[in-house]
N, C-alpha and C positions, 0 to 999 in steps of 0.2 A: 453690205459693203465688205469686200474681202481685203486681205492685207496688201495685195498688189495695188488696189485703188487707193488705199491709205498711203502707200509709199509714193505713188504717183502724185498725190496731192501734196505730200510733204515737201517734194522738190520745189514747189512754187510757193510754199508758205513763207510769210514774212513776219508773222507774230504768233504767239502762243494761242490766240483765240481762233485761228483759222484751221488748226489741226489738233486732234485729240490723240496724243501719243499713248496715253494710259489705256484707252480702249483698244487700240491696235496691239498693245503689249499683252493684254488679256487674251485677245483672239489667238495670237501666235503661241502663247503659253498653253492654251487649251488644245490647239491642234498638235503641238509638240507632245503634250501628255498623251493624247489619243494614239499617236503613232508609236510612242514608246511602249504603251500598253499593248498595242498590236504586235510589236516586236517580241514582247514577253510571251504573248499567246502563241505566236509562231514557234518560238523556242520550246514552249511546253508541248505543243502538238508534235514537234519534231522528236522530242524525247519519248512521247507516248507511242508514236508510230514505230519507233525502233524496238519497243517491247513486244515479244511474241504474244499473240492472242491465245486464249484458252481453246484448244481444239477438242473435238469429239463430244461436246455437250449434247448435241442432237442424238448421237449414238447412245450415250448414257441414258438420256430420257426415254428412248425407245426400249432399251433393255429393261428399265424399271417398269415401263408400261406393260411390257410382255410378262414380267413377273407378276404384276397385279392381275393381268388377264388370266394367267395360268392358275393363280390362286383361286379365282372364281370358277374356272373350268374344272379344276380338280374337285372343288367342293360340290359342283354340280354333278360330276361323275360319281362321287361318293354317295350323293343323294339317290341317284338312279339305282346304284347297287343296293343301298339300304331299302329302296322302294320296290324290291323284288324285280329289279331290272326294268321297271316301268318309268316313263317320263312323268314329270309333274302334270297333274290334271286334277283340279279342285272342283270341277263341275259336278252338279248333282248326279247327272247320268253316269258319271264315272264311279260313283260310290253308292248311290241309292238305286237299288234295282226296282224298276217298275214292271208291272205285269205286261204292259204294252210292249216295252222294249224286249222283255224276255221272250215273248211270243214271236218277235221278229229276229231273235238271235243276237240282239244288241245287249251285251253283258256288261255289268258294272265290275269290270276286272280289277279296279283299284281298291275294291272292298276286300280287305284281307281277313275279315271276320267270317264270311260265308263264301264258299267256293261256288259261285253261281254258274261258272263255266261248266263245272262237272255236273251240276244239277241239270243244266240244259242238255248236255251230251247224253246223260243217262235217260232223260225224258225222251229225246229224239230216237234213242235206240229201241223204244217200245212200240214204234210204228213200223208197219210193213211199207216197203218202197218198191217202186217199179224200176226198170232198167235205167231210167234217167235220174233216179234218186228222189223222185217225187213221192210223197206219202199217198198210199192207196186209200180210197174211200169207198163206202157203200151206203145204200139208202136203208135206214132202219124202218120199223113198222109205222112210225109216225110220219115218215116221208122226209126226214131230215138226212142231209149228207153228213156222215160221221167218219172219222179216221179209223182205219183198220189196224187193230193191235196185233202184235206178234203173239205166238202161242205161249210164250213164257212171260208175257207182260203182267199177268195176274198172279203168278206164282207167289211173289213176296206177300201178297195180301191174304192168300189162302193158307200159308204155312203157319203152324203154331197157333191155330185159332180153334175155338170149339166147333164140333161137327154136329150135324143133325142126328136124328134117330132113324135107323133103318126100320126098326119095328113099327114106329109111328109114321113112317113115310114122310119124314120132315127133313128140311135142310136149314142151315144157318145162312140167312140171306142178308147181304149188305143192302140196307135200305137205299142209301146213296151208293150206287154200285162202284166197284173197284174201277171199272172202265171209265165211269164219269170222273172219278178222282184222277185217273191216269191222263185223261184227255184235257183236264182243266189246267190251263197255263198258270192261273193264279195260285192254285194249290202246289204245283210243281216249282214255281218260282219262290214261294215264301214258306213252304213247309218241306222239311226233310222227308226222306222216305220213311224213316221211323215214325215221324209225326203223322204222315199220311196213313200208315198202317195202324197207328194208335187210334186214330179217328175211325178208320174203316171197321175196326174190330171192337169199338167202344160199345157200351150198353145202349147208347142213344142210337147207334146205327146198325148193330148186329142183332137180328131178331130171328127166332125160329118160325119157319113157315112151311106150308105143305110143299113137298118136292115138286109136284106138278105145277103149282103156282110159281115156284122159284124158277123153273125152266121156262115158263110162259113169260115171266117178267123180264128175264135176261138182264140187259144193261139199262132198262128204262127206269125212270124215277117212279115212285109209287103213284103219283098223280097221272103220269103218262100211261102207265100200265092199266090203271083202272078206267081211264077215259078213252082208250084207243081200242077199237074193235079189231078182230082178226080178219083174215081174208074172207071169212064167211059172214062178217058183219056182227059177230058175237063179242060182247065184252066179257071180261073176267068174271063178273058177278053172275052171268048167265052160264058160263062154261063150268065154273067151280061151285055154283050155287052158294055164293057168298051173301050172307045176310046183310041187311042194312046196317046193323050194329057192327058187324065185323068190318064192313067196308069203311065205316066211320073210324074204327080203330086203326085200320090200315092207313087211312088218310092222315090221322093224327100222328102216327109214327113217322110218316113221310115228312110232315112239317117239322117235327122235333129233330129228326135227323138232318134235314136241310138247314134248319136254323143253327144247329150245332156246327155243321160244316162251314157255314158262312162266318160263324163266330171264330172258329179256329183259323180260317183264312185271314180274317181281319187282324187277329193277333199276330199272324205271320207277317202281314204287311207292315204293322207297327214295328215289329222287331227288325224288319229289313230297313225301315227308315232310321230306327235307333242306331243300329250297327253301322249304317251308312254314314250318319252324321259323325259317329265316333271315328270311323275310318278317315273321313274327310278332315276332322280336326287333327288327328294324328299325323296325316300327311302334311298338313299346314304347319304343324309344329316341327316336323322333320325338316322341311325346306327352310323354315325360319331359323332353326338351329344352324343349318349349313350356311345360310346367308350371314348370320351373326358371326360365325366362325371366319368366313372369308373377310368380313368387314374388320374384325379384330386383327387378323394377320396382315391385311393390307395397311392398316394404321401402323402396326409394328414395323412393317417393311418400309413405310415412309419415314418413320422415326429412325430406323437403321440407316436409311439413305442420308438423313441430316447429320447423323453422328459420323458416318464415314466421310462426308464432305468436310466437317470440322476437323476430323483427325488428319485428313490430308493437308489441310491448312496448318495444323499444328506441327506436322512433320517438316513442313517447309519453313516454319518460323525459326528465328535464331534462339529463342528461349524455349527449350524443350525440357520440361521438368514435370513432376507430379502435379504441382499446383496449376500450371497452365493446361495440363492434360484434363484435369477435373473441370477447369473453367470452360474448356472447349466442349466437353460433354454437356455441361450445364447450359451453355449457349445453344447447343443443338436442340436440347429439350425445350428451352424457352422459345426458340424459333418455331419448333413443331407446335407448341401450344398457341403461339401468336397466329400462326397460319392454319388454325383449326378448321376454318371454313373450307379452305382449299383441300385439307386432308380429308374432311368429311365427304367432299365431292369425289375424291379418289376412292374412298371406301364405298361410296354409292355406286361407282362403276364396278367394283368387285361384286357388290350385291346383285346388280343388274346382270352381270356376266354369269353369276351362279344360277340365278333364276332362269336366264335364257338358256343356259346349258341344260338345266333340269327339264325345261319344256321342249326344246328342240333336239338336244343331244350334243355329243362331242363336236359336231360340225360347226358349232358356234365358235369354237377355238379358231378354226380356219377363217370363218367370217370375220372374227375380231382382228386377226392378223392382216387380212386384206383391208379392213377398215383402218387399221393403224397406218398402213402404207398410204392409203388415200388421204387420211387426215394429215400425215406428214407432208404429202404433196401440196395440199391446200395451205398448210402452215408456211411452207417454203415460198409459195407464190405470194402469200400475204406479206411475208417479211420482205420480199423483193420489192413489192409495190410500195410498202411503207418506207423502205429505204430511199426509193426514188422521190417520194413525196416529202421527205423530211427537209424542211427549209435549210437546215445546217449543211445539207449536201448539195445545195443548188450551185454553189461556186466550184464544185469539183469537176475535173475534166471528164470527158466521155469515157476515156480508157479506165480511169479509176472507178467510175460507176459500174462499168461492165465487169471489171475484175471483182469488185465487191459482190455484185449479183452472182457471179460465178462461184464465189465463196459460199454464198447462201445456198445455191442450187446443189453444189457438191455435198454440203453437209446434209441436205435433205435426202439426196439419192443414197448417200452412205447409210443413213439411218434406215431407209426403206430396204436397202439391199441386205442389211443385217437380219431383217425379218425373214426374207426368202432363203438366204443362206442358212440361217439357223434351222429352218424347216427341213431343208435338204439334209443337213448334218444329222438332225434328229431321226429322220426316217432311215438313214443309212445305219445309225448306231442301234436302232431298234431291232435290226436283224442279227445283231451280235449278242450271244447269250450273256446275261448279267446286266446289260445296259437298260433293259426294260424294267429293272428293279424299281418298284414304286417308293417314292419318298413322301411320307405323310405331308399333307397340306400343299406341298410345292409341286409335286408331279413325279415323273420318272427321271432316272439319272440321265437318260438319253436326251430328254427335253431340256434339262438344265445345262448339260454340256453343249447342246445345240445352240441355245440362246447365247451363252457366253463366247463360244468359239465364233459364231456368226458375227457377234458384235466386235470381237477382237480383230478378226481378219478384215472385216469391212472398215472397222475403225482405224486400223493401221494404214490401209490403202487410202482411205479418205483423209487421214492426217497428213500423209505424204503429199497428196494433191493440194490440200488446204495450205500446207506449209509453203509449197511452191507458189501458189497464188498469193499467199501472204507476203512472201519475199518480193514478188513482183509489185505488189501494192506499196510495200514499204519503200522500195527503190524509186518508184514513180512518184510517190507522195513526197519523198525527201527532195527530189529534184524540184518539184513545184514549190515546196516550202522554202528551199534555198533561194529560188528565184524571187519569191515573195519577200523574203528577208532582205535581199539586195534592193528591191524596190522600196521597201520600208526604210532601209538605211539611207538611201538616196533622198527620200522625202524628209527624213530627220535632218540630214546634213543641209538640205536646202532651207528648211525652216530655221535651223540654227544660224545659217548665213544671213537670212532675212532679219532674225532677231538681233544679230550683231550689228547689222547696218542700222536697224531701228535705234539701238542703244547709242550708237555714234551720232546719229542725227538728233536724237533727243538731247544728248550732251551738248552738241554744237548749238542747238536751239536755246537751251537754258543758259549757256555761256553768253550768247548774243544778247539775250534778254537782260542779263546782269550788266554787261558792258553798256548797253543802251541806257539802262537806269542810272549808272554812274555818270555817263556823259551828260544826261539831261540834268542831273543834280548840279554838276559843275557849271553848266550854262546858266542855270537859275541863280546860282550863288554869285556868278559874275555880274549878272544883270542887277541883282539886288545891291551889290556893292557899288556898282556904277551909279545907280539911282540915289543911293544913300549919300555918296560923295558929292553928287551934284546938288542935292538938297542941303548938305552941310555947308558947302561953300557959296550957295546961292542965297541963303537966308541968315537971320540972326543966329549966331552960334548958341546963345543961351536959350533961345526959344525953341529951336528944333533939334537940339542935340538929344534930349531925352526921347523925343518921339521917334527919331531915326534908329536909335539903339533898340527900341521896342520892336520896330519893323524888322530889323536884322534878326532879332531873336525869333520872331514868328517864322520868318523865311527859313532860318536854319532848322527850326523844328520840323517844318514841312519837308526839307531835304532829308532829314533823318527818317521820316515816315514814308515808305515807298508808296503807300496808298494815298 
């Protein structure tokens, strides 16, 4: 039941039991209190809407994000330079050279301990090629297709080694031939030329042999030479009258030489794996150091941002002294430590950017800038949707909502525009001598100027538009608030009028109740007196006088007690 119903009932009420004035008074007081509080809220909102909002926060956030990105990009670039201008690659095939990959020309270029590329190129130069660049081949006495070597291919193996005896008609024979060593991809991948020569001319492989036998043997292994007949079907033991004992010795020398060759190749393979692992670890530590560097500097940049924000607030404050200055710096550091999780995420972005730049190259910087613009667009859209969904904005007019969304969109476009404009300015400045000067950790002078000029120009333009929109919003909102204040004021006056009427009716009702009580008491007293008088004069005076006096006392007591 509302106050109107109560007031309607009160007009026909005849006694205090038919109408509860106290309950209606509580209802009116509660409603009046609500409207007064609503008036205070409207006055507070009017005061707030007249204060200018902070402009350019979105631009400032993008500037800091670009700085963090650039720290990671610069760290990635520095890694590439320190990595012999090679991008990050920790795969085994990039560091550990395998024979299979070597034979296909796939070189472990990231291994900085052994120059496998030069080994491969030197190896390939020892083969003759046709007009199409393909290696020439021929069929040897055993029927196998073998690569044809250049005339100079064997020279390094024949220089500075013992010679045979002309008088004894002997030569110094490579049991495992120089040609076999030259053609072997495993030997060329894992043994240097000096190591190959050392084996070729070692006591296990270099043996004195009859000149005719040496020319007959050519590039064949000892086993192949002894077991392969010539065009006439004759084997070496028939041609050169080799005894069974000498043949056995030849075969044993062949086994010893082959075993030694395999041993030295195995040692070379193990060395390739060892230096490959070492190179792999060093590159991992190198990128780890650069990632740690970018993380530390991104954290310091975030701390600097907090300090700058507090110092700006300090400059705006009324109390500017050394004590408040120190307190501002302490507060910035405490806020930085409190938001450590957020700061670690920022540092993580710097690490990711460093590693991405190290893997992909400087193009990551462009990709990150584009991503910043896309992310800003998504953020702007989300803010606009959240604003429309906010229950506190449901009562606002359509024009206010559209102006506020325009405010959000302009801020987003301004932030995104600062990225593109900064890129244009940076490229223009890079053509001017001196502006390409590198600044450690942060980047070039041109990039820094580009970031801040792009932010300043777009920020000023965006601030002007935002300020215009803000003024439009303020004026429109003030009009709405004033109208709401008028309505609230009318409601308050109406409630005050109803309360006044209620108080008057309550006063009249209480007055009537009191008057009715007095009148009823008078009537009762008159009746008692009449009855008592009749009894006094109608009976014995002595017998009834005391009784009547007692009745009068009782009735008077009843009159004094309203209940």
